[in-house]
N, C-alpha and C positions, 0 to 999 in steps of 0.2 A: 193624433186623430187616427181613426181607423181607415184602412184602405178599402173598406167595403161600402161606405156611404159618404156622400158629400153634397152639399148644396149651399148656395150663397145665403148669408144672413140677410135680413130685410134691408139693412143699411147698404150692404154690398150689392144687392139686387138693384137698388136705386142707383148706385155708382155705376154698375154695369150698363144700365140703360143710358146713362149720360155718355159713357164711353162709346157705346154702339152708335149713338146719335151723331157722332163725329164723321161717320162713314156713309158714303152714298148708298141709297137703296139698292139692294141686291149684292152688296159687297160687305155685309156685316161680318163675314169670316175674317176680314182684315183686322178685326178687334181681338183676334186670338191672343196676341202677345200681351196686351194690357190686361186682358181677362185672366190669363194664366198667372200674371203677376198678382192680380187681386186675389185669386184663389190661394196662391202661395202665401201671401201675407196673412190671410184669414186662417190658414192651416199651420201657423207656427213656423213658417220659413221653408216649407218643402211641399212638393206636389205628389200626393199618392195617385195611383192610377185612376181611382174614382173621381178625383178632382179634375184630372185632364179629360176624362170621358164626359164629365158634367159640362165643362166649358165647351167641348165639341158639340154636344147635344144642344146646349143653350144657343149656340151659333148656327145650328143646323148644318154642320159640316161633318165630313167623315172623321171618325175618331182617330184614324191613323194619321191624318193631317195634323191634328193637335199634338199627337205623340211625336211626330217628326219635329215639330217646333220645340217641344219641351226637351227632347233629347239632343237637339243640335246646339242650343245656346247654354253657356255655362251659368247664366243668371238663374236658371231654373234648377232646383235641387230635387232629385228623385228619391231621396232617402232623408230621414230625420236629421236635423242639424242642431247645433248648440244655440243657445239664446243669442249669442253674438257670433256672427260669421265674419272672419277676416279673410278677404279675398286678396291674394298677393299676385300681382301681375308679374309674370316671368318671361314675357315675350322679349324679343331681342333688344329693343331700346332700354327697357327696364333692367334686363340682364347685364347689358353693357355698363349701366350706371350703378350696379350693385344689388340687384334684387336677390342674388344668391345669398348675400350676407343678411338681407332682410328676412329671408326664409329661415336661415340658421338661428337668428335671434328669436324669431317667433316660436320656432320649434322648441328651443331651449327654455324660454320663459313660460310657455304653455304646457310643456311636457308631452307634446303630441307631434306627429309628423303631418305633412301635407295630406289632406284627405281624411284626417281623423277628427274626432270630437272628444273633448276632455271627458273624463269619467263622471264629473259632476254635471255635465250637460251645459256648461257655461259657454264654451268656445268651440267653434269649428274653424280649422285652418284649411283654406282651399287655394289651389293654384288655378288662376284664370288666364285666359288669353287677353289680348290687348284691351285695356280699359279706356283707350283713346285720349290719354293725357301724357303722351310720350315726352313732350317737352319738359315736363316736371317729374320725370322718372328719377328713381323708382318710386312706386306708389302702392298703396293698398286701398281697398274699398271696404268700408264698414257701414252696413245699412245703405243709405242713399248718399253717403258722404265719401269724398276722396281725401286721403292724407298723403301729401306729395313731398318730393324732395327729401326722401328718407335716407337715413344711414343707420349704422348699428346703434348709435347712441339715441337717436330720436325715435327709432322704432321700439327700442327697449323702454323708453319713457312712456311711449304711447300704450304699449301692452300693460305696463305696470299701472298706469292710470285706469285703463279698462278693468283690470283686475280689482282695483279699489272701488270701482263703480263711479268714477269721476267722468265728467263730460270733457271732451277734448275738442278744441276748435279745429274744424276741417281746413283743408287747403295746404299751402306750403308750410312745412315744418322747419324751414330754415330762414323764414322771413321774406322770401322772395314775393314780390307783388305780381299776381297773375302769372303770365308767362314771360315776364321780362327776363333778360339775361341775368345770371347771378352777378351781383354787384351793381345792378340797376341799368337803366337804358343807356345805350351808347350812341344812338343816332336820334335825330330830330329832337334835340334837347334845348334848342335855342328858340326864343320868341321871334317870330317873323311877322311884321305887320300887326294885324289885329288878332291873329291866331297864335295860340300858345301850344307848343308841342311837347 
């Protein structure tokens, strides 16, 4: 999409009004983050300046404030991206659990480095700050889904499946349930009275 013009589709205008309605009168600017996300989704995964300005104008807020939000958070992309964006968390907990190896495997399989998009426009590989699932580190985010408990082998299979266009089940890739310790629960495992733990 061009960086010279942007406006919400009729469907997204309706969605924007629903989002804005969640906020108290006089505080509509608080909807800037979800509206930037809506604009980014409409625009193929990135926010041109025109889209950021449009959202600011739509919310009657200074344009610079919307730009501050868009440039601060790694979830907003300020240049075109591939059809599939693989966000690799490299913050300390993920790094300690092997995110460096996850990055190496992704780079090798995709033939691109962090911050790059494949020549065919199919993939962008991005480094992001904490995704907030440290207990299941290392992990990647693809779209709205998290793929957790990765290692070289599981991320290799994940990327290969994406390249084939196959759907992959999100969540733990080593069979862990939720955030239970690897190997299963170790406390509160006995039935006491009427409650089962």
